[in-house]
N, C-alpha and C positions, 0 to 999 in steps of 0.2 A: 093404322093400328098395328100392323105386323112389325113395321120398323122399330115401333117402341118396345115390342115384347122381345125382339132380337137384341135391342140394346140392353134392356134389363137382364137378360140371360148373360150376355157377355159381361156386364158389370158383375153379375154375382159370381161368375167364374173366376174373374180376377180377384175378388174379395176372398173366395174360398181358396184359392192357390197362391195368394200374394200378388203383388203388382207386377212382377216380372213373369213374362211368358216366354219360354225359350223356343227357339225355332233353329232351323239349320243356319239362318243368317247370324243369330247370336253365337252359336257355337263357332262359326267362322271368324266373327269378330273378335273373339278371344283366342284365335289361332289353334284351336283343339284339333283342327282338321290337319295340322301338320304332322301329328302322330296317329289319329284315329280317323276312322271312317265308318259310315253305317254298316256296311257289309263286306268291306275288303280289308284285309290284314295290312297294316302298315307297320310302325314301330310299336304301338300299343294295341290293345285288343279292339275289336270292332264294338260298336254300340250295341249291336245284337248280342254279341258275346257277353258283354257286361250285364244287358238286360236279363239274359238267361240265367246267368250265375246268381243274381240277387233278386230273381223274380219272386221268391217266397219269404224273403228276409224282411221282418219288420224293421223299419227305420232305415231301409236301404238308401233312400233319397238323402237323408241327413247324413248318412256315412259317406256316401259318395260326394256330396257337396264338401265336407270337410276335407276329403281326400283332394278334391279339385284344388283347394286353397292351399293345403300343406304339403301335397305330393306324397310320394311314397315308393316302395319297391317291394318285390318278392311275391306279390299276389299273382302276377301274370308273367313271371320269369325274372331274369336278371336286369332288364332294361328299366332304369328308374323312371318315374314320373315326375318332372320338376314341378315345384310348388308354383301355384298361379295366385299370389297374395293380392294382385290388382283386381281380382274377380271379387265383387260384393257378396255378402252372404245371401242376398236376395237372388242375385244372378247365378250364383254357384248352385243353390237349391233348385232354381229353375231349370238349369242345364241338367242336373243330375235327374230331375223328373223326365225331361225330355229324353235322355239316354235310356232310362228305364222303359220308356213307351215305345222304343224301336223294336219292332219284331221282325 
């Protein structure tokens, strides 16, 4: 019985947050870690810095998902973030939610 409850909960979470659930593995698979890390500065800001900056901003996940796909510059200094157009809308949103969850 407990196994069935766990499966129902997991299924509900996937429905509530979309089908993609980001993880460190997904972030690595899109090569985000070439420029970013959870807690160590590389070329871009750490995930912790991003999560802190956008902690109280409504629509932050959607905004970051768009930035993942289109790239940008100027928010964190002069180093531009290249566009990642091969990242699907669903995966970009999952990655953004993951980054915002890093504390």
